[in-house]
N, C-alpha and C positions, 0 to 999 in steps of 0.2 A: 382579419387581424388576429394574430395569435396572442396568447397572454403575455408573451415576452416581446411582442412587437418585432418579430423576426420571421422571415419566410424561408422556404427551401431555396428560393432563388438567391437570397442573401448569403446563405451558407455555401452554396455552390460558387458564387462570385468570389467570396472571401478565400475559399480553398484554392481556386484557380489563380487568384492574384498572389497568394503566398507561395505557391509551388508552380511558377510559370514554366519551368523546364522539366517537370516531372512527367514520366510516362504514365500510361493509363493504369498499369498495375500499381505503381507507387501511389497514385491518387486513390485507388480502391483501398489500399492499406491505410492511408491517412484518413480517409472518410470513415473507415471502420473504427479507428482509434477515437476520432472525434465523436462518433455515435455512442461509443461506450462511455466517454466522458460525460456526455449529456444525459445518458441513462443513469449514470452514477449520481449526478447532481440532482436529477429528478427524484431518485430514490431517497437521497438525503433530505430533500425538501419535504417529501411525504413523511419520512421518519421523524423529522423535527416536529411536525404538527401532530403526529400520532403520540409522541411523548408529551406534548402540551395537553392533548386531549385526555391522556391517562392521568396527568397531574391534576386536571380539573375535575376528575371523577367519572369520566366516560368509561363505559364497559367495553370489553372486546367485541361484544355483539353489536353495540352502537358504532364502534369504529369500523367493523366489517361492513355494516350497512352503508356507512359513509363512502367507502371505497369500492363497494360492489362485490364483496367477497364474504365467505362464511366467517364465523367467529374463529374457527380453527385456522383458516388460511391467514387471517389477520394476525393471529398470535405467532404463526410460523413464518410470516413474511420476511422478517429480518434474519432468519436462520437458514435461508435458502442457499447461500454461498459462504465460503470461508471469510470473504472480505466484507460481509454485510455489517460486521461490528467494528470494522476498521474506521479510525478517524480520517478526516479528509487529508490531513498531513501524511498519515501512514499510507493511504491509498496513493498519494502522490509519490511516495518513496518507491512503491511498486512500479509505477510508471517510469521513474528514473532508473530502476533496476533493469527494466526492459530496454530502455534506451542505452544503458551501459553495455548490455549484452550485444545489442545491435552495433554499437560503436566499435566493440572489440571483435566484431564479426563472428560471434558465437551463436550457435543455433539452439542454445539452452539458457535458462536463467538459473545460475548457481547461487550458492549462499554468498559468494564473494560479490556478485552483482547486487544482491539484496543489501549487503553491507555498504556498498557504494551508494545505493539509493538512500539509505539512512543518513549517510554523510552529506548527501546532496540536499537535504532538507534542514536548513539551519534553524528553522523555527521549532523543530521537534526536540523533545527532551533527550532523545537518543544522541542527537548531535552534541548537546551540552555534555552528556556523559562521556562521549568518545573524545572530545577535545579538551576536557578538563585536565587530564594527566599528560596530554600530548598535543601537538599542533595539528590542525586539520591536514596540512601537507604531510606531516609525519605519518598520520593514519592512512592517508591516501597512498603514500609510497609503499607502506606495508601491504596494502591490498593489491596494488599493481604488481608487486614482486611475486605475489602468490597466484596471480592470474594466469590461467592457461594460455598457451600461444594463440595469437589471433588466427582466425580462419582466413579463407581466401576471398570470401564474398559475404557482404552483410545480408542476413536473412530478411525476407519480406513477410509481412503479415504476423500471424500469431507465433510466439516463441514459448515453448513449453518449459515448465519448471522441472528441474532435476528432482529426483526422489528426495535428496537431502534437503532441498528447499521446501518441499512439501512438509517434511518433518519439522523444519524450523517454523513454518507457518502454524502448524498444529500446536507446537510448543508455545508459540506466542499467544494463541487463543487460550491455552491451558494456563499460562502465566497470568493472564488477565482475570480469568475465572478464579484462580487460586487466591489472588489478591483482593477479590471482591469488587473488581472494577467492571463497569458496564461496557465500556468501549475498549478497543485494542489500539493503543497508541504506538508511536515509534519506539518508545521505551520497552513495551512488551515484545515488539519484534526483535529488539536487541537482545532481550532475555532469551527469546526463542532461538536465536542464532547460536548463542553460546551453549544452550542446552542441547543443541544438535551436535553432540560432542565430537563426532568423527568428521564433521564438515570442515571445509577450508576456512569458513568464517570463524568457527570456534577456535581453530588453531591460530588464526591471525589475532583474535582477541586475547587468547591466552599469552601469545607472544608479546602483546602490548601490555601485559600485566593485569588483565582483568580476570576475575573469577565469577562463577555463576552466583555464588552466595553474596559476593560484594555487590554485584549488579542488582540482585533481588532486593537487598536492603536499601540501596540507593533509590530504586524505583518506589518502594514502599514509603520511604521517608519523603521524597520529593512530591509524590502525589498527595500525601497527607498534608504537607506544608502548603500546597497550592489550592487545596479544597476550601 
């Protein structure tokens, strides 16, 4: 019996039931995505209790002992990938961006896909910021108008980020740090997109009337108000 009362057989049975007509490669791709999701959830579970342990006064040495790693490894654990500081909502927006790229049959994740991902997460602050001066459909239409032509075939498996998207992600991390925030939320990703000044998403946002300074102040104010 596993801690979550679920077995490998259960996971296989569920995937097969949900994708009855999928071929073998499509099932490999879906299994990989689900594996990543479970890994992310597991990491977030550990991070939650690491934070609780720190708040209760535990040292990094003690935390490292608890998870079987060195003090240094425990401290660096959450800095291993760009998405480790992302909130669950923001990670979901990345998944939605990947789905948007696949739906449009693009073999890359551009900033326009990242923007669609933020728009697809209505619980995120970025969604509120995007739809306050305009309707959701109006923003979606602006993104779709700027979207590159669809490809001929939907890509399978991993889809790479375009260089401009990597810049936007780096800017999101920097925005969170500059504002003194521990996590990177959808609002920081929105800031990152407009700060990637030459990207399609930045052009879309400016076309909708947003500015980098305005978004920065909104994020600062809203986070302070909700704290």
